[in-house]
TORTIMI-88932 format. One line per 2 residues: number of its first residue (from 1); their letters; for each residue x, y, z of C-alpha. Coordinates in Angstrom, 2 decimals. Layout:
NUM> a> X:Y:Z; ...
***
This chain:
1> mg> 36.74:-21.85:-89.78; 36.80:-18.27:-91.04
3> ks> 36.87:-17.33:-94.69; 40.27:-15.68:-94.34
5> av> 41.75:-18.80:-92.74; 40.33:-20.98:-95.53
7> la> 41.66:-18.59:-98.15; 45.11:-18.50:-96.52
9> lr> 45.26:-22.28:-96.23; 44.20:-22.69:-99.85
11> av> 46.90:-20.24:-100.94; 49.52:-22.26:-99.04
13> la> 48.21:-25.54:-100.46; 48.21:-24.12:-104.00
15> al> 51.77:-22.82:-103.59; 52.95:-26.19:-102.26
17> lt> 51.20:-28.08:-105.05; 52.67:-25.74:-107.66
19> gs> 56.12:-26.16:-106.12; 55.82:-29.94:-106.10
21> vf> 54.85:-29.96:-109.78; 57.87:-27.73:-110.50
23> vq> 60.12:-30.15:-108.64; 58.68:-33.06:-110.61
25> av> 58.98:-31.33:-113.96; 62.31:-29.52:-113.57
27> mv> 64.30:-30.67:-110.56; 63.87:-34.45:-110.94
29> pl> 65.24:-34.44:-114.52; 68.16:-32.31:-113.31
31> la> 68.73:-34.78:-110.49; 68.65:-37.62:-113.00
33> ad> 71.30:-35.85:-115.06; 73.46:-35.36:-111.96
35> le> 73.09:-39.03:-111.05; 74.43:-39.96:-114.49
37> el> 77.82:-38.83:-113.21; 77.87:-41.45:-110.46
39> gp> 80.69:-43.89:-110.62; 80.05:-47.42:-111.87
41> el> 79.98:-48.75:-108.30; 76.93:-46.55:-107.51
43> ah> 75.19:-46.61:-110.89; 72.74:-49.27:-109.69
45> lr> 71.31:-46.72:-107.17; 70.20:-44.27:-109.87
47> ap> 66.84:-45.78:-110.88; 65.66:-46.71:-107.36
49> fl> 66.67:-43.30:-106.03; 64.74:-41.50:-108.77
51> li> 61.72:-43.77:-108.26; 61.69:-43.11:-104.52
53> tv> 62.00:-39.37:-105.18; 59.10:-39.27:-107.65
55> lg> 56.87:-41.46:-105.46; 57.69:-39.28:-102.45
57> iv> 56.58:-36.18:-104.37; 53.38:-37.97:-105.41
59> tv> 52.58:-38.78:-101.77; 52.98:-35.10:-100.90
61> qv> 50.67:-34.14:-103.76; 48.05:-36.68:-102.67
63> vl> 48.07:-35.27:-99.14; 47.75:-31.70:-100.46
65> vc> 44.76:-32.58:-102.66; 43.03:-34.45:-99.83
67> vw> 43.58:-31.57:-97.40; 42.15:-29.20:-100.04
69> rl> 39.03:-31.41:-100.28; 38.69:-31.54:-96.48
71> vt> 39.02:-27.75:-96.25; 36.26:-27.48:-98.85
73> mv> 34.10:-29.74:-96.70; 34.84:-27.60:-93.64
75> rr> 33.83:-24.46:-95.53; 30.56:-26.09:-96.63
77> gt> 29.89:-27.46:-93.15; 29.88:-31.08:-94.34
79> vf> 33.12:-32.29:-92.78; 31.26:-34.19:-90.05
81> sh> 30.01:-36.78:-92.51; 31.10:-40.20:-93.67
83> aa> 32.40:-38.69:-96.93; 35.30:-37.10:-95.02
85> fr> 36.63:-40.50:-94.00; 37.64:-41.30:-97.58
87> yv> 40.06:-38.36:-97.64; 41.37:-39.03:-94.14
89> hi> 42.06:-42.67:-95.05; 43.94:-41.56:-98.16
91> vi> 46.03:-39.13:-96.08; 46.90:-41.88:-93.60
93> ga> 47.85:-44.20:-96.46; 49.98:-41.50:-98.06
95> fv> 51.90:-40.88:-94.83; 52.49:-44.60:-94.30
97> ta> 53.66:-44.85:-97.90; 56.00:-41.89:-97.38
99> al> 57.43:-43.54:-94.26; 58.04:-46.73:-96.21
101> lv> 59.71:-44.76:-99.01; 62.07:-43.07:-96.54
103> fa> 62.85:-46.45:-95.01; 63.52:-47.88:-98.50
105> lg> 65.87:-44.99:-99.18; 67.73:-45.78:-95.97
107> vl> 67.98:-49.44:-96.92; 69.18:-48.45:-100.39
109> la> 71.91:-46.20:-99.00; 72.97:-48.38:-96.04
111> pg> 75.29:-50.90:-97.72; 78.68:-49.76:-98.81
113> ea> 80.21:-46.39:-98.21; 78.02:-44.24:-100.47
115> va> 76.88:-42.20:-97.48; 77.91:-41.92:-93.86
117> pg> 76.16:-44.21:-91.36; 74.80:-41.11:-89.62
119> vv> 72.81:-40.21:-92.74; 71.15:-43.63:-92.71
121> ll> 70.38:-43.16:-89.03; 68.85:-39.76:-89.78
123> lc> 66.70:-41.33:-92.50; 65.48:-43.89:-89.96
125> gv> 64.54:-41.02:-87.65; 62.69:-39.27:-90.48
127> cl> 60.91:-42.55:-91.25; 59.81:-42.80:-87.63
129> av> 58.64:-39.18:-87.60; 56.59:-39.59:-90.78
131> fg> 55.04:-42.77:-89.41; 54.27:-40.83:-86.22
133> va> 52.40:-38.25:-88.29; 50.35:-41.09:-89.80
135> lv> 49.48:-42.23:-86.28; 48.48:-38.68:-85.28
137> vl> 46.18:-38.49:-88.30; 44.76:-41.88:-87.28
139> vl> 43.96:-40.49:-83.82; 42.35:-37.45:-85.45
141> rm> 40.32:-39.84:-87.60; 39.01:-41.46:-84.41
143> ll> 38.00:-38.02:-83.13; 36.25:-37.36:-86.43
145> aq> 34.40:-40.66:-86.06; 33.19:-39.62:-82.60
147> av> 32.10:-36.22:-83.90; 30.19:-37.81:-86.80
149> ar> 28.48:-40.24:-84.43; 27.44:-37.39:-82.14
151> dv> 26.24:-35.35:-85.09; 24.10:-38.27:-86.29
153> ea> 22.74:-38.76:-82.77; 21.95:-35.04:-82.43
155> ar> 20.10:-35.10:-85.77; 18.09:-38.13:-84.63
157> mr> 17.19:-36.43:-81.34; 16.19:-33.22:-83.16
159> ae> 13.92:-35.26:-85.42; 12.32:-36.95:-82.43
161> le> 11.86:-33.61:-80.69; 10.20:-32.13:-83.79
163> ev> 7.77:-35.07:-83.85; 6.85:-34.45:-80.23
165> i> 6.33:-30.72:-80.78
***
């Protein structure tokens, strides 16, 4: 991976992380103030909705930090090691958590007439898509495992060859 690509990716990751912190610090309190105006029949949705929002932002931040660490490993040439699996596992867990949060939001909004049924259906589709991303990352983890195994095997064969020579 070229230095310019790493630099560009880090700039995007930093911008996204900064934006997510801004959303947490500024937009979530504004959302909480707006939710204060809900009628008494929907007031019980305020706390769970805010909790799901904050946890969703945290999952995004976790993924961004893990991707930053993996990019650092790529730049150093150490990504094909067992240390990379820790970050990949965290990313998979964060995506599964995000899918569960979207599903919980759909369950929260489904009863009553707070939102149209189509919105709940769209949330179910988003949940499925986020879970699909978790599965894609899982497949990429399997490819990483194969690459690490081949790298270990190549190192062993190089060591044997050096002994022979």
